[in-house]
C-alpha positions in Angstrom: 187.8 109.8 107.7 189.6 112.2 105.4 187.1 114.4 103.6 189.2 114.2 100.4 188.8 110.5 100.2 186.9 109.7 96.9 185.5 106.5 98.4 183.9 108.5 101.2 182.4 111.0 98.8 181.0 108.2 96.7 179.5 106.6 99.8 177.8 109.8 100.8 176.5 110.3 97.2 175.2 106.7 97.1 173.4 107.2 100.4 171.9 110.5 99.4 170.7 108.9 96.1 169.0 106.1 97.9 167.5 108.1 100.8 166.2 111.1 98.9 163.5 111.4 96.3 164.8 112.0 92.8 164.1 115.8 92.7 165.8 116.3 96.1 168.9 114.3 95.1 169.2 116.4 91.9 168.8 119.6 94.1 171.6 118.2 96.4 174.0 117.7 93.5 173.3 121.3 92.3 173.9 122.6 95.8 177.1 120.7 96.0 178.3 122.1 92.6 177.2 125.6 93.6 178.9 125.4 96.9 182.1 124.1 95.3 182.1 127.1 92.9 181.4 129.5 95.7 184.3 128.1 97.7 186.6 128.9 94.8 185.3 132.5 94.8 185.6 133.0 98.6 188.8 131.1 99.3 187.3 128.1 101.1 188.2 124.4 100.6 186.1 123.4 97.6 186.0 119.6 98.5 184.4 120.6 101.9 181.8 122.7 100.0 181.0 119.8 97.6 180.6 117.2 100.4 178.5 119.5 102.7 176.3 120.4 99.7 175.9 116.8 98.7 175.0 115.7 102.3 172.9 118.7 103.4 169.4 117.1 102.7 170.2 113.4 103.1 167.9 113.1 106.1 165.0 115.3 104.8 162.9 112.4 103.6 163.2 110.5 106.9 160.2 110.4 109.3 160.0 113.3 111.7 160.6 111.2 114.7 163.8 109.8 113.2 165.1 113.3 112.4 164.3 114.4 116.0 166.0 111.4 117.4 169.2 112.0 115.4 169.2 115.7 116.0 169.1 115.1 119.8 172.5 113.4 119.5 174.3 116.7 118.6 174.2 118.0 122.1 172.3 121.3 121.3 168.8 122.1 122.6 165.8 121.6 120.3 164.2 125.0 119.8 160.5 125.7 119.9 160.5 126.3 116.1 162.1 122.9 115.6 159.8 121.1 117.9 156.8 122.6 116.1 158.2 121.7 112.7 160.6 118.7 113.1 161.5 118.9 109.4 163.7 121.9 110.3 165.9 119.4 112.0 167.0 117.6 108.9 170.3 119.4 108.7 171.2 118.6 112.3 170.1 115.0 111.7 172.3 114.8 108.6 175.3 116.2 110.4 174.9 113.5 113.1 174.6 110.8 110.4 177.7 112.1 108.7 179.6 111.8 111.9 178.2 108.5 113.1 177.8 106.5 109.9 180.5 108.1 107.6 183.2 109.1 110.1 183.2 112.7 109.0 184.7 114.7 111.9 185.5 118.0 110.1 183.8 120.6 112.3 183.3 123.0 109.4 181.5 120.4 107.3 179.4 119.3 110.2 178.4 122.9 111.1 177.6 123.7 107.4 175.3 120.7 107.1 173.7 121.2 110.5 173.0 125.0 110.1 172.0 125.2 106.5 168.3 125.5 107.2 168.1 128.4 109.7 171.6 129.8 109.7 172.8 131.1 113.1 175.3 133.6 114.6 179.1 133.1 114.4 179.0 130.7 111.5 182.2 129.7 109.7 182.6 130.8 106.0 181.7 127.3 104.7 178.4 127.3 106.6 177.5 130.7 105.0 178.3 129.3 101.6 176.2 126.1 102.0 173.3 128.2 103.5 173.3 130.4 100.4 174.0 127.7 97.9 170.9 125.8 99.1 168.8 128.9 98.3 170.4 130.0 95.0 171.4 126.8 93.2 170.4 127.0 89.5 167.2 124.9 90.0 165.7 127.7 92.1 163.1 129.8 90.1 164.8 133.2 90.7 168.4 131.9 90.2 169.4 133.0 86.7 173.1 133.3 85.8 172.8 137.1 86.0 171.3 136.8 89.5 174.1 134.6 90.8 176.8 136.7 89.1 175.5 139.8 90.9 175.5 138.0 94.3 179.0 136.6 93.7 180.4 140.1 93.2 179.6 140.9 96.9 181.6 139.9 99.9 180.7 136.6 101.5 178.8 138.2 104.4 176.9 140.7 102.2 176.0 137.9 99.7 174.8 135.7 102.6 172.8 138.6 104.1 171.1 139.4 100.7 170.1 135.7 100.3 168.9 135.5 103.9 166.8 138.7 103.6 165.3 137.4 100.4 164.4 134.1 102.1 162.8 135.9 105.1 160.7 138.1 102.7 159.7 135.0 100.8 158.5 133.2 104.0 156.6 136.3 105.2 154.9 136.6 101.7 153.7 133.0 102.2 152.3 133.8 105.6 155.0 131.8 107.4 156.9 133.2 110.3 160.7 132.8 110.0 162.4 131.0 112.9 164.0 133.2 115.6 167.4 131.7 114.6 167.0 133.3 111.2 166.6 136.7 112.7 169.6 136.1 115.0 171.6 135.2 111.8 170.4 138.4 110.2 171.5 140.5 113.2 174.9 138.8 113.2 175.5 139.5 109.5 174.3 143.1 109.8 176.8 143.5 112.6 179.6 142.1 110.4 178.6 144.1 107.3 177.7 147.4 108.7 179.0 147.4 112.3 175.5 147.4 113.8 174.7 145.5 117.0 
């Protein structure tokens, strides 16, 4: 189905509203709006940004076993980190649901939704935008207008790297070990930004 179809967007919004707790739905709307704004800055289709942002957490409140079952349908292996913490699969589950239940076939939107939690190497620009938008939408404690303005003055890759490094530091400060995929994402971005391998 065409991603620009207002009926499709409304159906996704209605599903997210029904499936998510109130605070998560409000977060999803802010992510959608932030991603849409970032798409305008970085020259990416803003409708794709809005739809991916709106849909990114729509499976997060489903039981772990349902998330796991859905994620297995995307054809990628389930990592050790994801097996230990199935809630990490909510993005992959949401991408499968978008494809199966809503007819969304756009590969960039599906990747952006699937990869928004851990990131990954070789992500498309939309995926980087949704990854960052999830972490810096205005409801996040650190996300003042000044904070976002400073980030948006950077290139897309440098901005994404800054957000990722901040997220890794936050997890470590809470005694949580970031997933290996996040470190691969960091290496990939460092290589793009600074020519390091």
